[in-house]
C-alpha positions as CSV (number, residue, x, y, z in Angstrom):
1,M,-12.8,12.9,10.7
2,V,-11.9,10.2,13.2
3,Q,-8.2,10.5,14.2
4,P,-6.2,7.3,14.3
5,H,-5.4,5.9,17.8
6,V,-1.9,7.1,18.8
7,E,0.3,5.4,21.4
8,R,3.9,4.9,22.3
9,R,5.7,1.7,23.2
10,L,9.2,0.2,23.4
11,A,9.9,-2.1,20.4
12,A,12.6,-4.0,18.6
13,I,12.8,-2.7,15.1
14,L,14.4,-4.5,12.2
15,A,15.1,-2.7,8.9
16,A,16.3,-4.6,5.8
17,D,16.9,-3.9,2.2
18,V,18.7,-5.5,-0.8
19,A,22.4,-4.4,-1.4
20,G,22.8,-3.1,-4.9
21,Y,19.1,-3.3,-5.8
22,S,19.2,-0.4,-8.2
23,R,22.0,-2.0,-10.2
24,L,20.1,-5.4,-10.3
25,M,17.0,-3.6,-11.5
26,G,19.0,-1.9,-14.2
27,V,20.2,-5.2,-15.5
28,D,16.9,-7.1,-15.4
29,E,13.9,-5.2,-13.9
30,A,11.3,-8.0,-14.3
31,G,13.6,-10.8,-13.2
32,T,14.9,-8.9,-10.1
33,A,11.3,-8.0,-9.0
34,R,10.3,-11.7,-9.4
35,A,13.3,-12.9,-7.4
36,L,12.6,-10.4,-4.6
37,R,9.0,-11.6,-4.3
38,G,10.3,-15.2,-4.1
39,H,12.8,-14.3,-1.3
40,R,10.1,-12.4,0.6
41,E,7.7,-15.3,0.5
42,A,10.5,-17.7,1.7
43,I,11.4,-15.5,4.7
44,S,7.8,-14.8,5.8
45,P,7.4,-18.0,7.9
46,I,10.7,-17.0,9.8
47,I,9.2,-13.6,10.7
48,T,6.0,-15.3,11.9
49,K,7.9,-17.9,13.9
50,Q,9.8,-15.2,15.8
51,G,6.7,-13.2,16.6
52,G,7.5,-10.4,14.2
53,R,5.1,-8.1,12.4
54,I,5.7,-6.7,8.9
55,V,5.0,-3.0,9.4
56,K,5.5,-2.0,5.7
57,T,7.5,-2.7,2.6
58,I,8.9,0.1,0.4
59,G,10.6,-1.0,-2.8
60,D,13.3,-3.5,-1.8
61,G,13.1,-2.5,1.8
62,V,11.0,-3.9,4.7
63,L,10.4,-2.7,8.2
64,L,9.6,-5.3,10.9
65,E,8.6,-4.9,14.6
66,F,9.3,-7.5,17.3
67,P,8.3,-7.6,21.0
68,S,11.7,-9.0,21.9
69,V,15.2,-8.0,20.8
70,V,16.4,-11.6,21.1
71,A,13.6,-12.6,18.7
72,A,14.6,-9.8,16.3
73,V,18.2,-10.9,16.2
74,A,17.3,-14.6,15.9
75,C,15.0,-13.7,13.0
76,A,17.8,-11.7,11.3
77,A,20.2,-14.6,11.6
78,A,17.7,-17.1,10.3
79,I,17.0,-14.8,7.3
80,Q,20.6,-14.4,6.4
81,K,21.2,-18.2,6.7
82,L,18.2,-18.9,4.4
83,M,19.4,-16.3,1.9
84,S,22.8,-17.8,1.9
85,E,21.3,-21.2,1.0
86,R,19.0,-19.7,-1.6
87,N,21.8,-17.8,-3.2
88,A,23.9,-20.9,-3.4
89,A,21.2,-22.7,-5.4
90,A,20.1,-19.7,-7.5
91,P,21.4,-18.5,-10.9
92,A,23.9,-15.7,-10.5
93,D,21.5,-13.0,-11.8
94,Q,18.9,-13.9,-9.1
95,R,21.2,-13.8,-6.1
96,M,20.5,-11.1,-3.5
97,L,22.2,-10.0,-0.3
98,F,20.2,-8.3,2.4
99,R,21.5,-5.7,4.8
100,I,19.9,-5.7,8.2
101,G,19.9,-3.1,11.0
102,I,18.2,-3.7,14.4
103,N,17.5,-1.1,17.1
104,L,15.6,-1.1,20.4
105,G,13.7,2.2,21.0
106,D,10.6,4.1,21.8
107,V,8.2,4.3,18.8
108,L,5.1,6.2,18.0
109,I,2.2,4.0,16.8
110,E,-0.1,5.4,14.2
111,G,-2.6,2.8,13.1
112,D,-0.4,0.0,11.7
113,D,2.6,2.2,11.2
114,I,5.4,3.0,13.6
115,L,7.4,6.2,13.6
116,G,10.1,8.0,15.6
117,D,13.9,8.0,16.3
118,G,13.7,4.3,17.2
119,V,12.7,3.5,13.6
120,N,15.1,6.0,12.1
121,V,18.1,4.5,13.9
122,A,17.2,1.0,12.6
123,A,17.1,2.4,9.1
124,R,20.5,4.0,9.4
125,L,22.0,0.9,10.9
126,E,20.8,-1.0,7.9
127,E,22.5,1.5,5.6
128,I,26.0,0.8,7.3
129,S,25.5,-2.9,7.5
130,E,27.6,-5.1,5.3
131,A,25.8,-7.0,2.5
132,G,24.6,-10.3,4.0
133,G,25.3,-9.0,7.5
134,I,23.6,-7.7,10.6
135,C,24.3,-4.3,12.4
136,I,22.8,-3.6,15.8
137,S,22.8,-0.7,18.2
138,E,24.4,-0.7,21.6
139,D,21.0,-0.9,23.3
140,V,20.3,-4.1,21.4
141,Y,23.8,-5.5,22.2
142,R,23.3,-5.0,25.9
143,Q,19.9,-6.8,25.8
144,I,21.2,-9.9,23.8
145,D,24.6,-10.3,25.4
146,G,24.9,-13.9,26.5
147,K,21.4,-14.8,25.1
148,V,22.2,-15.6,21.5
149,D,24.8,-17.8,19.9
150,I,26.2,-15.1,17.6
151,N,29.2,-12.9,18.5
152,F,29.2,-9.2,17.6
153,A,32.2,-7.1,16.9
154,D,32.4,-3.5,18.2
155,M,32.4,-1.1,15.3
156,G,32.9,2.0,17.5
157,L,31.0,5.2,17.4
158,H,29.2,6.2,14.2
159,H,27.7,9.5,13.2
160,L,24.5,8.2,11.5
161,K,22.7,10.4,9.0
162,N,20.1,12.7,10.6
163,I,20.8,11.3,14.1
164,S,21.9,14.0,16.4
165,R,24.3,12.0,18.6
166,P,27.0,9.4,17.7
167,L,26.0,5.8,18.4
168,R,28.1,2.8,19.2
169,T,27.3,0.0,16.8
170,Y,28.1,-3.7,16.5
171,R,28.2,-6.1,13.6
172,A,27.6,-9.9,13.5
173,H,30.5,-12.2,12.7
174,L,29.3,-13.6,9.4
175,D,30.9,-16.9,9.8
176,Q,28.5,-17.6,12.6
177,I,25.3,-16.9,10.6
178,M,26.3,-18.3,7.2
179,P,26.0,-22.1,6.7
180,L,28.2,-22.0,3.6
181,R,31.6,-21.4,5.2
182,A,35.0,-21.6,3.6
183,P,36.6,-25.1,3.8
184,R,37.9,-25.8,7.3
185,P,41.6,-25.5,7.5
186,A,43.6,-28.8,7.4
187,L,45.7,-29.8,10.4
188,P,49.3,-28.5,10.0
189,D,52.1,-31.0,9.7
190,R,53.3,-30.2,13.2
191,P,51.6,-30.0,16.7
192,S,49.0,-27.2,16.7
193,I,47.2,-25.5,19.5
194,A,44.6,-22.8,20.2
195,V,44.4,-21.1,23.6
196,L,40.8,-20.1,24.3
197,P,40.0,-17.0,26.5
198,F,40.2,-18.0,30.2
199,G,37.1,-17.5,32.3
200,N,37.1,-14.6,34.7
201,M,36.3,-16.2,38.1
202,S,36.7,-12.9,40.0
203,S,33.7,-11.1,41.4
204,D,34.4,-8.0,39.3
205,A,33.5,-8.4,35.6
206,T,35.8,-5.4,34.7
207,E,38.7,-7.8,35.5
208,D,38.2,-9.5,32.1
209,Y,41.2,-7.6,30.7
210,F,43.5,-9.2,33.2
211,G,42.6,-12.7,32.2
212,D,42.7,-11.7,28.5
213,G,46.2,-10.4,29.1
214,V,47.3,-13.7,30.8
215,V,46.0,-15.7,27.8
216,E,47.8,-13.4,25.3
217,E,51.1,-13.8,27.1
218,I,50.7,-17.6,27.1
219,I,49.9,-17.5,23.4
220,I,53.1,-15.4,22.8
221,G,55.1,-17.7,24.9
222,L,53.9,-20.8,23.0
223,S,54.3,-19.2,19.7
224,R,58.0,-18.8,20.2
225,I,58.4,-22.5,20.0
226,R,59.3,-23.0,16.4
227,W,57.9,-26.5,15.9
228,L,54.6,-25.6,17.4
229,F,51.7,-24.1,15.3
230,V,49.8,-21.6,17.5
231,I,46.5,-19.9,16.5
232,A,46.6,-16.1,16.9
233,R,44.8,-14.3,19.7
234,N,42.1,-12.7,17.6
235,S,40.8,-16.0,16.3
236,S,40.9,-17.6,19.7
237,F,39.0,-14.7,21.2
238,T,36.0,-15.1,18.9
239,Y,35.0,-17.8,21.4
240,K,35.0,-15.5,24.4
241,G,31.9,-15.7,26.5
242,R,30.5,-18.7,24.6
243,A,29.9,-22.3,25.6
244,V,32.1,-24.1,23.2
245,D,32.5,-27.6,21.9
246,V,36.2,-28.3,21.9
247,K,36.0,-30.7,19.0
248,Q,34.2,-28.0,17.0
249,V,36.9,-25.5,17.9
250,G,39.5,-27.9,16.7
251,R,37.7,-28.3,13.4
252,D,37.1,-24.6,12.9
253,L,40.6,-23.5,13.6
254,G,42.5,-26.6,12.3
255,V,44.3,-27.5,15.5
256,R,45.0,-30.7,17.3
257,Y,45.0,-29.3,20.9
258,V,43.0,-26.7,22.8
259,L,44.0,-25.0,26.0
260,E,41.2,-23.6,28.2
261,G,41.2,-22.4,31.8
262,S,40.2,-19.7,34.2
263,V,41.8,-16.8,36.2
264,R,40.8,-15.6,39.7
265,R,42.4,-12.5,41.0
266,A,41.8,-11.3,44.5
267,A,43.7,-8.6,46.3
268,N,47.4,-9.4,45.6
269,R,46.8,-13.1,44.8
270,V,46.1,-14.8,41.5
271,R,45.1,-18.4,40.7
272,I,45.2,-19.8,37.1
273,S,43.6,-23.1,36.3
274,A,44.3,-24.7,32.9
275,Q,43.6,-27.9,31.0
276,L,44.9,-29.2,27.7
277,I,42.5,-31.2,25.5
278,E,43.1,-33.2,22.4
279,A,40.5,-31.6,20.1
280,T,40.0,-34.6,17.8
281,T,39.0,-36.9,20.6
282,G,38.0,-34.6,23.4
283,V,40.4,-36.4,25.8
284,H,41.9,-34.4,28.6
285,I,45.7,-34.7,28.3
286,W,46.7,-32.5,31.2
287,A,45.3,-30.2,33.9
288,D,46.9,-28.1,36.6
289,R,46.4,-25.2,38.9
290,F,48.9,-22.4,39.5
291,E,48.7,-20.0,42.4
292,G,50.9,-17.2,43.6
293,G,51.3,-13.5,44.3
294,L,50.8,-10.9,41.6
295,E,54.5,-10.4,41.6
296,D,54.8,-14.0,40.3
297,I,52.4,-13.6,37.4
298,F,55.1,-14.0,34.7
299,E,56.5,-17.1,36.4
300,L,53.0,-18.6,36.5
301,Q,52.5,-17.9,32.8
302,D,55.9,-19.6,32.1
303,Q,54.9,-22.6,34.2
304,I,51.7,-23.1,32.1
305,T,53.6,-22.7,28.8
306,A,56.3,-25.2,29.8
307,S,53.7,-27.7,31.1
308,V,51.6,-27.4,27.9
309,V,54.5,-28.0,25.5
310,G,55.7,-30.8,27.7
311,A,52.3,-32.5,27.6
312,I,52.2,-32.3,23.8
313,G,55.3,-34.3,23.2
314,S,58.8,-35.0,24.2
315,K,60.4,-33.0,21.4
316,L,60.9,-30.0,23.5
317,E,64.3,-29.6,25.1
318,Q,64.9,-27.5,28.2
319,A,66.6,-24.9,26.0
320,E,63.3,-24.4,24.1
321,I,61.4,-24.0,27.4
322,E,63.8,-21.4,28.5
323,R,63.5,-19.7,25.1
324,A,59.7,-19.5,25.6
325,K,60.1,-17.6,28.8
326,H,59.8,-13.8,28.5
327,K,59.3,-11.3,31.2
328,P,58.3,-8.0,29.5
329,T,58.7,-5.7,32.5
330,E,59.6,-5.7,36.1
331,N,56.8,-3.2,36.9
332,L,53.5,-4.9,37.4
333,D,51.6,-1.7,37.3
334,A,53.1,-1.0,33.9
335,Y,52.1,-4.5,32.8
336,D,48.5,-3.8,33.9
337,Y,48.3,-0.7,31.9
338,F,49.8,-2.5,28.9
339,L,47.0,-5.1,29.2
340,R,44.3,-2.5,29.4
341,G,45.8,-0.7,26.4
342,S,45.9,-3.9,24.3
343,A,42.2,-4.5,25.1
344,A,41.3,-1.0,24.0
345,L,43.3,-1.2,20.8
346,H,41.5,-4.4,19.7
347,R,38.2,-2.4,19.7
348,W,39.3,-0.7,16.4
349,S,37.5,2.5,17.0
350,R,38.7,6.1,17.4
351,E,37.8,6.2,21.0
352,G,39.4,2.9,21.7
353,N,42.6,4.0,20.0
354,N,42.7,7.2,22.1
355,E,42.2,5.2,25.2
356,A,44.9,2.6,24.2
357,L,47.4,5.3,23.5
358,R,46.9,7.0,26.9
359,L,47.3,3.6,28.6
360,F,50.5,2.7,26.7
361,Y,52.0,6.1,27.6
362,R,51.2,5.4,31.2
363,A,52.9,2.0,31.0
364,I,56.0,3.7,29.4
365,E,56.0,6.3,32.2
366,L,56.1,3.6,34.8
367,D,58.7,1.6,33.0
368,P,60.8,3.6,30.5
369,E,62.5,0.4,29.3
370,Y,59.2,-1.4,28.3
371,A,59.9,-2.1,24.6
372,A,56.5,-3.6,23.7
373,A,54.6,-0.6,25.2
374,Y,56.6,1.7,22.9
375,G,55.8,-0.6,20.0
376,M,52.1,-0.8,20.7
377,A,51.9,3.0,21.1
378,A,53.5,3.3,17.7
379,R,50.9,0.8,16.4
380,C,48.2,3.2,17.7
381,Y,49.5,5.8,15.3
382,S,49.7,3.3,12.5
383,Q,46.0,2.5,13.1
384,R,45.2,6.2,13.2
385,K,46.7,6.7,9.7
386,A,45.1,3.5,8.3
387,S,41.7,4.8,9.6
388,G,41.9,8.4,8.6
389,W,42.0,9.5,12.3
390,M,45.2,11.6,12.2
391,V,44.6,15.3,13.3
392,D,48.2,16.8,13.1
393,R,50.0,14.6,10.6
394,A,53.4,16.2,11.1
395,Q,53.4,16.0,14.9
396,E,51.9,12.5,15.0
397,T,54.4,11.2,12.4
398,A,57.3,12.6,14.5
399,E,55.9,10.9,17.6
400,T,55.5,7.6,15.7
401,E,59.2,7.7,14.8
402,R,60.2,8.4,18.4
403,L,58.2,5.6,19.8
404,A,59.2,3.1,17.0
405,R,62.9,3.9,17.5
406,H,62.6,3.2,21.2
407,A,60.7,-0.1,20.6
408,A,63.4,-1.2,18.1
409,A,66.3,-0.3,20.3
410,L,64.9,-1.7,23.5
411,G,63.2,-4.8,22.0
412,K,65.9,-6.6,20.1
413,D,64.6,-9.9,21.4
414,D,60.9,-8.9,21.6
415,A,58.9,-9.9,18.5
416,V,55.9,-7.7,19.4
417,A,58.1,-4.7,19.8
418,L,60.0,-5.3,16.5
419,C,56.8,-6.1,14.6
420,T,54.9,-3.0,15.7
421,A,58.0,-0.8,15.1
422,G,58.4,-2.4,11.7
423,I,55.0,-1.5,10.4
424,A,55.3,2.0,11.9
425,F,58.5,2.6,10.0
426,T,57.2,1.1,6.8
427,Y,53.6,2.5,6.7
428,V,53.8,5.8,8.7
429,L,57.3,6.9,8.0
430,G,57.9,5.3,4.5
431,A,61.2,3.7,5.7
432,H,60.7,0.6,3.6
433,D,64.0,-1.2,4.1
434,Y,64.4,-0.6,7.8
435,G,60.8,-1.4,8.5
436,A,61.0,-4.6,6.5
437,D,64.2,-5.6,8.3
438,L,62.5,-5.2,11.7
439,L,59.6,-7.3,10.5
440,E,62.0,-10.1,9.3
441,R,63.7,-10.0,12.7
442,A,60.3,-10.3,14.4
443,L,59.4,-13.3,12.3
444,A,62.8,-14.9,13.0
445,L,62.1,-14.6,16.7
446,N,58.5,-15.7,16.5
447,P,57.4,-17.4,13.2
448,N,53.9,-18.0,14.7
449,L,53.1,-14.2,15.1
450,A,50.2,-13.6,12.8
451,S,50.4,-9.8,13.0
452,A,54.0,-9.9,11.9
453,W,53.1,-11.9,8.8
454,L,50.2,-9.5,8.1
455,F,52.4,-6.4,8.6
456,S,55.2,-7.9,6.6
457,G,52.7,-8.5,3.8
458,W,51.8,-4.8,3.8
459,A,55.5,-4.0,3.7
460,K,56.1,-6.2,0.7
461,I,53.1,-4.5,-1.1
462,W,54.6,-1.0,-0.5
463,R,58.0,-2.2,-1.6
464,G,56.7,-3.6,-4.9
465,E,56.7,-7.3,-4.1
466,P,53.1,-8.3,-4.4
467,D,53.7,-12.0,-5.0
468,V,55.8,-12.3,-1.8
469,A,53.1,-10.3,0.0
470,M,50.4,-12.8,-1.0
471,D,52.4,-15.6,0.6
472,H,52.9,-13.7,3.8
473,L,49.2,-12.7,4.0
474,T,48.1,-16.3,3.4
475,R,50.3,-17.3,6.4
476,A,48.8,-14.6,8.5
477,M,45.2,-15.7,7.7
478,R,46.0,-19.4,8.4
479,L,47.5,-18.5,11.8
480,N,44.4,-16.3,12.5
481,P,41.5,-17.9,10.6
482,Q,38.7,-16.3,12.6
483,D,40.2,-12.9,13.2
484,P,37.3,-10.4,13.8
485,Q,39.5,-7.9,12.0
486,M,40.1,-10.1,9.0
487,F,39.1,-7.2,6.8
488,N,42.7,-5.9,7.3
489,A,44.1,-9.1,5.7
490,H,41.5,-9.0,3.0
491,A,42.3,-5.4,2.2
492,A,46.0,-6.2,2.1
493,M,45.4,-9.1,-0.3
494,A,43.3,-6.8,-2.5
495,A,46.2,-4.3,-2.7
496,A,48.6,-7.2,-3.5
497,Y,46.5,-8.4,-6.4
498,F,46.0,-4.8,-7.6
499,F,49.8,-4.2,-7.8
500,A,50.2,-7.7,-9.4
501,G,47.9,-6.5,-12.2
502,R,45.1,-8.9,-11.3
503,Y,42.3,-6.4,-11.1
504,E,39.3,-8.7,-10.9
505,D,40.9,-10.7,-8.0
506,A,41.7,-7.4,-6.4
507,S,38.0,-6.3,-6.7
508,S,36.9,-9.5,-5.1
509,W,39.2,-9.2,-2.1
510,A,38.4,-5.5,-1.7
511,N,34.6,-6.3,-1.7
512,A,35.2,-8.9,1.0
513,A,37.0,-6.3,3.2
514,I,34.2,-3.8,2.7
515,R,31.5,-6.4,3.5
516,E,33.2,-7.0,6.9
517,Q,34.1,-3.3,7.5
518,P,32.0,-0.9,5.4
519,V,34.2,2.1,6.4
520,H,37.6,0.5,5.6
521,F,39.7,3.1,3.9
522,I,42.2,1.0,1.9
523,G,39.6,-1.6,0.9
524,T,37.4,1.1,-0.5
525,C,40.3,2.6,-2.4
526,V,41.3,-0.7,-3.9
527,A,37.7,-1.4,-4.9
528,A,37.5,1.9,-6.8
529,A,41.0,1.5,-8.4
530,S,40.6,-2.1,-9.4
531,H,37.1,-1.6,-10.9
532,A,38.4,1.3,-12.9
533,L,41.3,-0.7,-14.4
534,A,39.0,-3.8,-15.0
535,G,36.8,-1.6,-17.1
536,Q,33.9,-1.7,-14.6
537,A,33.0,2.0,-14.7
538,A,29.7,1.9,-12.8
539,E,31.3,-0.1,-10.0
540,A,34.3,2.2,-9.9
541,T,32.0,5.2,-9.6
542,E,30.0,3.6,-6.9
543,A,33.1,2.8,-4.8
544,M,34.5,6.3,-5.4
545,T,31.3,7.9,-4.2
546,R,31.5,5.9,-1.0
547,L,35.2,6.7,-0.6
548,R,34.5,10.5,-1.0
549,Q,31.7,10.2,1.6
550,L,34.0,8.5,4.1
551,Y,37.1,10.6,3.4
552,P,36.1,13.9,1.8
553,D,39.6,15.4,2.1
554,L,41.3,12.7,0.0
555,R,42.7,14.1,-3.3
556,L,45.3,13.1,-5.9
557,S,47.5,15.9,-4.5
558,N,47.7,14.2,-1.0
559,L,47.5,10.6,-2.1
560,N,51.2,10.0,-1.5
561,D,50.7,11.0,2.2
562,C,48.3,8.1,2.6
563,F,50.1,5.3,0.7
564,P,53.9,4.9,1.0
565,I,54.3,3.3,-2.4
566,R,58.0,2.8,-3.2
567,Q,58.0,2.1,-7.0
568,P,57.2,5.1,-9.2
569,D,55.4,2.9,-11.7
570,D,53.2,1.5,-9.0
571,A,52.5,4.9,-7.6
572,A,51.6,6.2,-11.1
573,R,49.3,3.3,-11.8
574,W,47.6,3.7,-8.4
575,A,47.0,7.4,-8.9
576,G,45.8,6.9,-12.5
577,A,43.3,4.3,-11.5
578,L,41.8,6.4,-8.7
579,E,41.7,9.4,-11.0
580,S,39.8,7.3,-13.6
581,A,37.4,6.3,-10.8
582,G,36.7,10.0,-10.1
583,L,39.2,11.1,-7.4
584,P,39.7,14.9,-7.9
585,Q,43.0,16.8,-8.0
């Protein structure tokens, strides 16, 4: 017998399948198979155009090989765009969503087939991809960074099935690959602005965090001005590293003005250049350059803030300019650690959370009066609980209380400190009234702080005020319309609708959260509970199966530890719904 030729080569591998295919087949086997054939025929030219090769098809799945990772990602984006268009035009029972995983790895060639870990990783990435989304490995991310027009969010380290080592994974921002977006937000009835990430003009790329911190402080300063509508940091930062059309940014975010600039730090000197543009016309309204020693960094940020608001209009009085000034610490080293910690926390991963906590503790060590550092450290523990990362619940809860009390005591005029302390008291400690009071004080200080509206929405949910929560969450999403972590707001809205008794709406919001973050704890819980009370037994079982896989230790007996629900009737309904979905005692 002639043995097939065997060789190895480096290849970009794309694995795709249809989300919920078994359920679709159970409803209409012939129609589903026919629809899948039609979709495959439609995407075949895209594969050919990008130089891809169909290795094999198995049921609803397909395995593709590309000579280039850029081509593989471009193909995946084009497929998802086309599927979005086809789904919009198709009857509801013929709509399908593909999940796509892409890896770069060494493969074993056997005839027309490819084998090996490189293929296995692609298949596992496809399994954790959101429906309609793209999930890629770190190797792929490094190769495409700066070469495609799609931004990818860091999903942290994942333990993939049958893969020996944990792998860092990334997911595409769906709004950048789907042509059918939600309606663009209308311009507010007051001056509105987005501050884009400033370019890092230093020779060291690791200095990005410093420029990001400068921008964040400018955003916070501007957002204290009550008559000004300021887009939140997370939405602004979706444009980081991209060549942008300012007019498009204005349309996407619903703002009249855009501030962009650059930061150069060398030795103990810093130079900040900024320009303010009217997004609707593209006209430059103002530009300036600010330079000084690192010890002057807060004054430089204040100068930019005052100059921007002065350029927007004459409404601002000197008292408002003074109110916008805020110097968080006298210790520049502490401030540097705070910036590094904030950057790590935004990664939303266990490793990033651990790093952020270490950096915030260092900032506190250098400046024991740094209120926002205490608050952000407490927020790390809130994130740990929300993600199921707590190890020693009693010890970590006690430490959360210590940090949150310091933040509240030291930060009476600091919205970030009050906001982060407020959610810690409400969510981690179950102190509903005190936590809600801190959040209200944060909003009074800074009504443009999107995270305060989001956390206040959660607080209202736990207190049994779902209708008020929906209003607060809507405000949070308008202030932060392109937040890469929008799944948090979607999960909160799902919970609000659940406790309002609107279970189908709750299911829809929960599914949106899970699509964006497949391992989201609360989103998956609400999906299971809302499906159960909506009479959708199969969907409830499916959601519960996934919840048990993600959080095997969750039981009815420890449910109250995870959810600080104040009203006994709400707690009983929540537990009953999850029990109906299959949560054991």
